[in-house]
C-alpha positions as CSV (number, residue, x, y, z in Angstrom):
1,M,24.1,143.4,72.6
2,A,26.6,140.6,72.4
3,Y,28.3,141.9,75.5
4,L,24.9,142.2,77.4
5,L,23.8,138.7,76.4
6,A,27.2,137.4,77.5
7,M,26.7,138.8,81.0
8,G,24.0,136.3,81.8
9,P,20.7,134.7,80.7
10,L,17.6,136.8,79.9
11,L,19.6,140.1,80.5
12,L,18.9,139.7,84.3
13,L,22.2,141.2,85.3
14,P,22.1,144.2,83.0
15,I,18.5,144.9,84.2
16,G,19.6,144.5,87.8
17,V,22.5,146.9,87.3
18,T,20.2,149.5,85.7
19,L,17.6,149.3,88.5
20,G,20.4,149.6,91.0
21,A,21.7,152.8,89.4
22,L,18.1,154.3,89.4
23,V,17.6,153.5,93.1
24,E,21.1,154.7,94.0
25,R,20.8,158.1,92.4
26,G,17.2,158.4,93.6
27,L,18.3,157.9,97.2
28,Q,21.0,160.6,96.7
29,V,18.3,163.0,95.4
30,L,16.2,162.2,98.4
31,Q,19.2,162.9,100.7
32,N,19.6,166.4,99.1
33,Y,15.8,167.0,99.5
34,V,16.1,166.1,103.2
35,L,18.8,168.7,103.6
36,S,16.6,171.2,101.8
37,A,13.6,170.4,104.0
38,W,15.8,170.5,107.1
39,S,17.2,173.9,106.1
40,N,13.7,175.4,105.5
41,A,12.4,174.0,108.8
42,T,15.4,175.6,110.6
43,S,14.8,178.9,108.9
44,R,11.1,179.0,109.8
45,A,11.8,177.9,113.4
46,A,14.4,180.7,113.8
47,G,12.0,183.4,112.6
48,T,8.8,182.4,114.5
49,S,7.7,181.0,117.8
50,A,6.4,177.9,116.1
51,E,7.4,174.4,117.1
52,P,11.1,173.9,116.2
53,L,12.0,172.3,112.9
54,G,8.4,172.0,111.6
55,G,7.4,169.5,114.2
56,H,10.4,167.3,113.7
57,S,13.5,167.1,115.8
58,E,17.1,167.3,114.5
59,Q,17.5,163.6,115.4
60,F,14.7,162.9,112.9
61,Y,16.4,164.6,110.0
62,L,19.8,163.1,111.0
63,M,18.3,159.6,111.2
64,L,16.4,160.0,107.9
65,Y,19.6,161.3,106.2
66,F,21.6,158.4,107.7
67,V,19.1,155.8,106.6
68,L,19.0,157.1,103.0
69,G,22.8,157.3,102.9
70,L,23.1,153.7,104.3
71,G,20.5,152.5,101.7
72,S,22.6,154.2,99.0
73,V,25.7,152.4,100.2
74,V,24.0,149.1,100.2
75,V,22.6,149.6,96.7
76,V,26.0,150.7,95.4
77,L,27.6,147.6,96.8
78,G,24.9,145.3,95.4
79,R,25.0,147.0,92.0
80,S,28.8,146.9,91.9
81,A,28.8,143.2,92.8
82,L,26.3,142.5,90.0
83,L,28.3,144.5,87.5
84,V,31.6,142.8,88.5
85,V,30.0,139.4,88.2
86,G,28.4,140.2,84.9
87,S,31.5,141.8,83.4
88,V,33.7,138.9,84.4
89,A,31.2,136.4,83.0
90,A,30.9,138.4,79.7
91,S,34.7,138.8,79.4
92,R,35.3,135.1,80.1
93,Q,32.6,134.0,77.7
94,L,33.6,136.2,74.8
95,H,37.3,135.2,75.3
96,E,36.4,131.5,75.4
97,R,34.2,131.9,72.3
98,L,37.1,133.6,70.4
99,L,39.7,131.1,71.5
100,T,37.4,128.2,70.6
101,K,36.7,129.8,67.2
102,M,40.4,130.3,66.6
103,L,41.1,126.7,67.2
104,R,38.4,125.6,64.8
105,L,39.2,128.0,61.9
106,P,40.9,126.5,58.8
107,M,44.5,127.2,58.0
108,S,43.5,129.5,55.1
109,F,42.2,132.0,57.6
110,Y,45.6,132.3,59.2
111,D,47.2,132.7,55.8
112,A,45.2,135.9,55.2
113,Q,45.3,137.4,58.8
114,P,48.3,139.3,60.1
115,T,49.7,137.8,63.3
116,G,49.9,141.2,65.0
117,R,46.1,141.7,64.5
118,L,45.3,138.4,66.1
119,I,47.7,139.1,69.0
120,N,46.0,142.5,69.5
121,R,42.6,140.7,69.8
122,F,43.9,138.6,72.7
123,T,45.8,141.4,74.4
124,K,44.5,144.9,74.0
125,D,40.9,144.1,73.1
126,T,40.7,141.5,75.8
127,E,42.2,143.9,78.3
128,A,39.5,146.4,77.4
129,L,36.9,143.9,78.4
130,D,38.7,142.7,81.5
131,I,39.5,146.2,83.0
132,Q,37.9,149.1,81.2
133,M,34.5,147.8,80.1
134,A,33.0,147.4,83.6
135,A,34.1,150.9,84.7
136,A,32.8,152.4,81.5
137,V,29.4,150.8,81.8
138,N,29.2,151.8,85.5
139,S,30.2,155.4,84.8
140,A,28.0,155.9,81.7
141,L,24.9,154.4,83.4
142,T,25.4,156.3,86.6
143,C,25.9,159.6,84.7
144,L,22.9,159.0,82.5
145,V,20.6,158.4,85.5
146,G,22.1,161.2,87.5
147,A,21.7,163.7,84.6
148,L,18.0,162.7,84.1
149,L,17.2,163.1,87.9
150,S,19.1,166.4,88.1
151,I,17.1,167.8,85.2
152,V,13.9,166.6,86.9
153,V,14.8,168.4,90.1
154,V,15.7,171.6,88.4
155,V,12.6,171.6,86.3
156,A,10.4,170.7,89.3
157,V,11.8,173.7,91.3
158,S,11.7,176.1,88.4
159,P,9.6,174.8,85.4
160,Y,10.6,177.7,83.1
161,T,14.2,176.5,83.0
162,V,13.1,173.8,80.6
163,L,12.9,176.5,77.9
164,A,16.7,177.1,78.3
165,L,17.6,173.4,78.9
166,I,16.1,172.2,75.6
167,P,18.5,174.2,73.3
168,L,21.4,173.6,75.7
169,G,20.6,169.9,75.6
170,L,20.6,170.0,71.8
171,L,24.0,171.7,72.0
172,Y,25.3,169.0,74.4
173,F,23.9,166.3,72.0
174,R,25.6,167.9,69.0
175,V,29.0,168.2,70.9
176,Q,28.6,164.6,72.0
177,R,27.9,163.3,68.5
178,L,30.9,165.1,67.1
179,Y,33.2,163.9,69.9
180,I,32.0,160.3,69.8
181,A,32.3,160.0,66.0
182,T,35.8,161.5,66.0
183,S,37.0,159.7,69.0
184,R,35.8,156.4,67.7
185,E,37.7,156.7,64.5
186,L,40.8,158.1,66.2
187,K,40.9,155.2,68.7
188,R,40.3,152.7,65.9
189,L,43.3,154.2,64.1
190,D,45.2,153.9,67.4
191,A,44.3,150.3,67.6
192,L,45.3,149.6,64.0
193,A,48.6,151.5,64.5
194,F,49.3,149.3,67.5
195,S,49.0,146.0,65.6
196,P,52.3,146.5,63.6
197,I,54.2,146.8,66.9
198,F,53.1,143.4,68.0
199,Q,53.7,141.9,64.5
200,H,57.2,143.4,64.3
201,Y,58.0,142.2,67.8
202,G,56.9,138.6,66.9
203,E,58.9,138.7,63.7
204,S,62.0,140.1,65.4
205,L,61.8,137.4,68.2
206,A,61.4,134.6,65.7
207,G,64.3,135.8,63.5
208,L,66.6,136.9,66.3
209,P,69.5,134.5,65.4
210,T,69.4,135.6,61.8
211,I,69.2,139.3,62.7
212,R,72.3,139.0,64.9
213,A,74.1,136.8,62.4
214,F,73.8,139.5,59.7
215,G,74.3,142.4,62.1
216,R,71.0,144.0,61.3
217,Q,70.0,144.9,64.8
218,Q,69.9,148.7,64.1
219,L,67.6,148.2,61.1
220,F,65.0,146.4,63.3
221,I,65.4,148.9,66.1
222,D,64.7,151.8,63.7
223,T,61.7,149.9,62.2
224,N,60.4,149.4,65.7
225,R,60.9,153.1,66.5
226,A,59.0,154.0,63.3
227,H,56.1,151.8,64.3
228,I,56.0,153.4,67.8
229,E,56.1,156.9,66.2
230,Q,53.2,156.0,63.9
231,S,51.3,154.7,67.0
232,N,52.0,158.0,68.8
233,R,50.7,160.0,65.8
234,A,47.3,158.3,66.3
235,W,47.4,158.8,70.1
236,W,48.2,162.5,70.1
237,P,45.0,163.7,68.4
238,I,43.0,161.8,71.0
239,Q,44.5,164.0,73.7
240,L,43.8,167.2,71.7
241,L,40.2,166.0,71.1
242,N,39.7,165.7,74.9
243,R,40.8,169.3,75.4
244,W,38.4,170.4,72.7
245,L,35.6,168.6,74.5
246,S,36.5,170.1,77.9
247,I,36.4,173.7,76.8
248,R,33.0,173.3,75.2
249,L,31.4,171.4,78.0
250,E,32.7,173.7,80.7
251,L,31.3,176.8,78.8
252,T,27.9,175.1,78.3
253,G,27.8,174.0,81.9
254,A,28.5,177.6,83.1
255,V,25.6,178.8,81.0
256,V,23.3,176.2,82.6
257,V,24.3,177.2,86.1
258,F,23.8,180.9,85.3
259,I,20.3,180.3,83.8
260,C,19.3,178.1,86.7
261,A,20.5,180.7,89.3
262,V,18.6,183.5,87.6
263,A,15.4,181.4,87.4
264,V,15.6,180.3,91.0
265,S,16.3,183.7,92.4
266,V,13.3,185.1,90.5
267,L,10.8,182.3,90.9
268,V,11.6,180.9,94.4
269,P,13.2,183.8,96.3
270,R,11.6,182.8,99.6
271,N,12.5,179.1,99.7
272,A,16.2,178.9,100.4
273,G,16.1,175.1,100.7
274,L,14.6,174.5,97.3
275,A,16.8,177.2,95.7
276,G,19.9,175.4,97.1
277,L,18.6,172.1,96.0
278,A,18.1,173.4,92.4
279,L,21.5,175.1,92.3
280,M,23.2,171.9,93.7
281,S,21.4,169.8,91.0
282,A,22.5,172.3,88.3
283,L,26.1,172.2,89.4
284,N,25.9,168.4,89.5
285,L,24.3,168.4,86.1
286,T,27.2,170.3,84.6
287,G,29.8,167.9,85.8
288,T,27.6,164.8,85.2
289,L,26.9,165.8,81.6
290,A,30.6,166.5,80.9
291,W,31.6,163.1,82.4
292,M,28.7,161.3,80.7
293,V,30.0,162.5,77.2
294,R,33.4,161.1,77.9
295,Q,32.1,157.8,79.4
296,T,29.6,157.1,76.7
297,T,32.4,157.7,74.2
298,E,34.7,155.4,76.2
299,L,31.9,152.8,76.3
300,E,31.3,153.0,72.6
301,V,35.1,152.7,72.0
302,N,35.2,149.7,74.3
303,M,32.3,148.2,72.4
304,N,34.5,148.4,69.4
305,S,36.7,145.9,71.2
306,V,33.7,143.7,71.7
307,E,32.9,144.1,68.0
308,R,36.4,143.1,67.0
309,L,36.2,140.0,69.3
310,V,33.0,138.8,67.8
311,E,33.7,139.6,64.2
312,Y,35.4,136.2,63.7
313,H,32.3,134.3,65.0
314,N,30.8,134.1,61.6
315,E,34.0,132.9,59.9
316,P,33.5,129.4,58.4
317,E,35.0,126.7,60.6
318,E,36.6,123.4,59.8
319,K,34.1,120.6,59.4
320,A,32.4,119.4,62.5
321,A,33.3,116.2,64.2
322,I,31.5,113.1,62.9
323,S,30.4,111.0,65.8
324,H,28.5,108.4,63.8
325,P,29.5,106.4,61.9
326,R,33.1,106.4,63.0
327,P,35.9,104.4,61.3
328,P,37.0,101.1,62.8
329,A,39.5,101.4,65.7
330,E,42.2,99.7,63.6
331,W,41.7,102.1,60.6
332,P,43.8,102.6,58.6
333,Q,45.0,99.0,58.8
334,A,46.9,98.8,55.5
335,G,47.7,102.5,54.7
336,A,46.8,102.5,51.0
337,I,46.1,106.0,49.7
338,E,44.1,106.8,46.5
339,A,43.2,110.1,44.9
340,V,40.3,110.2,42.4
341,Q,40.0,113.3,40.2
342,L,41.0,115.4,43.2
343,V,40.5,119.2,42.8
344,V,41.6,121.7,45.4
345,R,41.4,125.5,45.7
346,Y,42.2,127.6,48.7
347,R,39.3,130.0,48.2
348,P,36.2,129.8,45.9
349,Q,37.4,132.8,43.8
350,L,40.9,131.4,43.3
351,P,42.1,129.0,40.5
352,P,42.5,125.3,41.6
353,V,45.9,124.3,43.0
354,L,45.4,120.6,42.4
355,K,43.7,119.8,39.1
356,S,41.9,116.5,38.6
357,L,44.7,114.6,40.4
358,S,44.5,110.8,40.4
359,F,47.0,108.3,41.7
360,K,47.2,105.3,44.0
361,V,49.8,104.6,46.7
362,E,50.0,101.0,47.8
363,A,50.1,99.9,51.5
364,R,53.6,100.2,53.1
365,E,54.9,101.9,49.9
366,K,57.5,104.6,50.2
367,V,56.6,107.5,47.9
368,G,58.5,110.7,47.2
369,I,56.7,113.8,46.1
370,C,58.6,116.4,44.2
371,G,58.2,119.3,41.9
372,R,59.0,123.0,41.5
373,T,57.9,125.6,44.0
374,G,54.1,126.0,43.8
375,C,53.4,122.7,42.1
376,G,51.1,121.5,44.9
377,K,53.3,119.3,47.1
378,S,52.4,120.8,50.4
379,T,48.8,121.3,49.3
380,L,48.5,117.5,48.8
381,M,49.7,117.0,52.4
382,M,47.2,119.6,53.6
383,V,44.3,117.8,51.8
384,L,45.4,114.6,53.4
385,F,44.9,116.1,56.9
386,R,41.9,118.1,55.7
387,M,43.5,121.4,56.5
388,V,42.1,122.3,53.1
389,E,38.8,120.7,51.9
390,P,38.7,119.3,48.4
391,C,36.2,121.0,46.1
392,G,36.0,118.1,43.8
393,G,36.9,114.4,43.6
394,A,37.9,112.3,46.6
395,L,40.9,111.2,48.6
396,L,40.6,107.7,50.0
397,I,42.6,105.9,52.7
398,D,42.0,102.2,52.7
399,G,39.0,102.8,50.5
400,L,37.4,105.2,53.0
401,S,36.9,108.9,51.9
402,T,38.7,111.3,54.2
403,C,35.7,113.6,54.0
404,S,33.5,111.0,55.6
405,V,35.8,110.7,58.7
406,G,35.8,113.2,61.5
407,L,38.8,115.5,61.8
408,T,39.7,114.1,65.2
409,D,39.7,110.5,64.0
410,L,41.5,111.4,60.8
411,R,44.3,113.4,62.2
412,S,44.8,111.1,65.2
413,R,45.4,108.2,62.8
414,L,48.0,109.9,60.7
415,S,51.5,111.2,61.6
416,L,53.3,114.2,60.3
417,V,56.9,115.4,60.7
418,P,56.9,119.0,59.3
419,Q,59.7,121.0,57.9
420,D,59.9,123.1,61.1
421,P,59.6,120.6,64.0
422,V,57.0,121.6,66.6
423,I,58.6,121.3,70.1
424,F,56.9,122.6,73.2
425,S,58.6,123.8,76.4
426,G,58.3,121.1,79.1
427,S,59.8,117.7,79.4
428,V,60.8,115.0,77.0
429,R,57.8,113.0,78.2
430,S,55.3,115.8,77.7
431,N,56.6,116.4,74.2
432,L,56.3,112.7,73.2
433,D,53.1,111.8,75.0
434,P,51.2,115.0,75.9
435,F,47.9,113.2,76.5
436,D,49.3,110.2,78.4
437,Q,48.2,107.7,75.7
438,A,51.5,105.8,75.3
439,G,50.8,103.2,78.0
440,G,53.9,103.9,80.1
441,D,57.5,104.8,80.0
442,T,58.6,101.5,78.4
443,A,56.8,102.4,75.2
444,I,58.3,105.9,75.2
445,W,61.8,104.5,75.6
446,Q,61.2,102.0,72.8
447,A,60.2,104.8,70.5
448,L,63.3,106.8,71.4
449,R,65.5,103.8,70.7
450,Q,63.9,103.2,67.3
451,A,64.5,106.9,66.5
452,G,68.1,106.6,67.7
453,I,68.0,109.3,70.3
454,D,67.7,107.3,73.5
455,G,71.3,108.1,74.2
456,L,70.7,111.8,73.9
457,V,67.8,111.7,76.3
458,K,69.8,109.8,78.8
459,S,72.6,112.3,78.5
460,L,70.3,115.2,79.5
461,G,70.4,113.9,83.1
462,A,66.8,113.5,84.1
463,G,65.7,111.0,81.5
464,L,62.1,111.5,80.3
465,D,61.7,114.3,82.8
466,S,64.6,116.2,81.2
467,P,63.6,119.8,80.4
468,I,63.0,120.9,76.9
469,Q,63.2,124.6,76.2
470,E,60.7,126.6,74.2
471,S,60.9,125.5,70.5
472,G,63.5,123.0,71.5
473,N,66.3,125.6,71.7
474,N,68.5,123.3,73.7
475,L,68.4,120.7,70.9
476,S,69.9,120.8,67.4
477,S,67.8,120.8,64.3
478,G,68.5,117.2,63.6
479,Q,67.7,116.2,67.2
480,R,64.4,118.1,67.1
481,Q,63.4,116.2,63.9
482,L,64.3,112.9,65.5
483,L,62.3,113.8,68.6
484,C,59.3,114.4,66.2
485,M,59.9,111.0,64.6
486,A,59.9,109.4,68.0
487,R,56.6,111.1,68.6
488,A,55.3,109.6,65.3
489,L,56.6,106.2,66.2
490,L,54.8,106.4,69.6
491,R,51.5,106.9,67.8
492,S,51.9,103.7,65.8
493,S,50.3,105.3,62.7
494,R,50.2,103.4,59.5
495,I,50.8,106.5,57.4
496,L,53.6,109.0,57.9
497,V,54.0,112.2,56.0
498,L,57.4,114.0,55.9
499,D,57.0,117.5,54.7
500,E,60.6,118.4,53.7
501,A,61.7,117.2,57.1
502,T,65.4,117.4,56.3
503,S,65.6,120.7,54.5
504,N,66.9,122.6,57.5
505,V,69.5,120.1,58.8
506,D,73.1,119.3,57.7
507,H,74.0,116.3,55.6
508,S,75.1,114.1,58.6
509,S,71.8,114.7,60.4
510,D,70.0,114.1,57.1
511,A,71.7,110.7,56.7
512,L,70.7,109.8,60.3
513,I,67.1,110.8,59.7
514,Q,66.9,108.9,56.4
515,A,68.3,105.8,58.1
516,T,65.8,106.1,60.9
517,I,62.9,106.4,58.4
518,Q,64.0,103.2,56.6
519,R,64.5,101.3,59.8
520,A,61.7,102.4,62.0
521,F,58.9,103.0,59.5
522,A,59.5,99.9,57.3
523,D,55.9,98.7,57.8
524,C,54.3,102.1,57.2
525,T,53.2,104.0,54.2
526,V,55.6,107.0,53.9
527,L,55.0,110.1,51.8
528,T,58.0,112.3,51.6
529,I,57.7,115.8,50.3
530,A,61.2,116.4,49.0
531,H,63.3,119.5,48.9
532,R,66.6,117.7,48.5
533,L,65.9,115.2,45.7
534,H,68.5,112.7,47.0
535,T,66.3,112.1,50.0
536,I,63.8,110.3,47.8
537,A,66.4,108.3,45.7
538,D,65.6,105.2,47.8
539,A,61.8,105.6,47.5
540,D,59.7,102.9,45.8
541,R,58.1,105.4,43.5
542,V,58.4,109.2,42.9
543,M,55.4,111.4,42.2
544,V,56.3,114.5,40.1
545,L,53.8,117.3,40.2
546,D,53.8,120.4,38.0
547,R,51.3,123.2,38.4
548,G,48.9,121.0,40.3
549,E,48.9,118.1,37.8
550,L,50.5,114.7,38.0
551,R,53.3,114.5,35.4
552,E,55.2,111.4,36.3
553,F,54.7,108.6,38.8
554,D,57.2,105.7,38.7
555,S,60.3,104.3,40.3
556,P,63.3,106.7,40.5
557,A,65.4,104.5,38.2
558,R,62.8,104.5,35.4
559,L,62.2,108.2,35.7
560,L,65.9,108.9,35.6
561,A,66.2,106.8,32.5
562,K,63.3,108.6,30.7
563,P,64.7,111.1,28.1
564,G,63.3,114.6,28.6
565,G,61.5,113.5,31.8
566,V,60.5,116.1,34.4
567,F,62.2,114.2,37.3
568,R,65.3,113.7,35.3
569,G,65.4,117.4,34.5
570,L,65.0,118.3,38.2
571,M,67.9,115.9,39.1
572,E,70.2,117.4,36.5
573,E,69.3,120.9,37.6
574,A,70.0,120.0,41.2
575,G,73.4,118.4,40.1
576,R,74.4,121.6,38.4
577,Q,73.5,123.7,41.4
578,H,75.5,121.3,43.6
579,R,78.6,121.5,41.4
580,A,78.5,125.3,40.9
581,P,79.9,126.2,44.4
582,A,82.7,123.6,43.9
583,R,83.9,125.2,40.6
584,S,83.8,128.7,42.1
């Protein structure tokens, strides 16, 4: 039903396509009837001295047959046009709904969904809608109407054949149900077996440098071959099932033709035209029913693609935009951040990740956030950007709760430099100012100078129009991070979050990035989620988290001087790890 509703308002297009199929097959039956009447008239005229062809000339039958054929062609063209328009509209609408939904789903959804499955939705399932669905609808509808009209013709010529058609119809129905149920599950298994191929391909592409560095190409080739073999194991039974169906349908169809031939020869022996019409309809019925079983199955399988595309429509989205009241245009003006009994959990059934967290970060303060893995550092950043909604307490920016601010306003007023810099293929300009909001090239160059990479951009040859490869592959890790910092500078945000921004760069690049932060973001509130503890040694204060709770929050000097302190223990542990390679 979702597919039919997506074709157009009030089901007008599906109704028009159905009526077109009825008229088309009806005209074809009338054409066959004209041939039957013409044959009977010719036979009678040959055996008597009556007026040739029952009072009608050959031109009359030719013209009538031509008009019916022309009408059938016109109806086919009109119905096909309606079907194409409707299927394209349905495919586009369902794809746009899915894409819009994907952009609005929270990050927790992507944590639980395999990447290969999502890629499969936008590739194989969308391809089924774009290419296969219209043909399946057309064939199934045409076969259904054609089978019904063929049965009507056979029964009208020889009414007693209905006694044989009823059990044969039940047999057809039984075979169809078995085939559809089995084929649906087999094709579902085939689709599921296809997803790991996409997922493995994406993982291999993302980790290609590491795979080559460790010489593990053959392992990934073998794994890919295993995924393909598993997919073939699901595909092969589908072919065997088709052969199983063909044998049973052909045998049943032969019985239908035999019964019809016997009935016609006994009941209408003197009307060759009607006998031929009945036998032609019986032959058509055999092929039509066989094809209808396959096409209804194909249609149902393709409807599974529709089902998979719409299954995400009921997933909870991120909070809707708040159009009124909106925060002031200069918000946040100071950049103060305060958490009041903040409680966060990723799912209702899971334990809280942040437990009654309370703290206050002053405006323009530089705060480092550290702790062991799983302590809640990154979760705190996600709550700040409302990638995860708090389930208790509040997080305030300049006294305004983040939950009372629309996501667009909130995220556009904050800046983030993540651990893995996000660089798009395009130019330097499109990466720094994708929405043309900087106010000109002068502002962009100023941001580049503040980040210390204006010389790099000039050396690329084309200035701001210099090409950037996908994921910034023509830049080093440090250069990509500095480019992200230039993007943050261009936004003029009062709050900057660094999520372990220097964990993947060497020490020289780390020092350059730290100097850039101190120089360019002196008037901003900076939250640094630290992997290397020395990166927060110059912070005004350090926040130490442990299992979602705030353990310490003070200046680095005081925390280091605190006997048995958590931060001091982390620094001592980091020092031992740093000295261990030197001793070995």
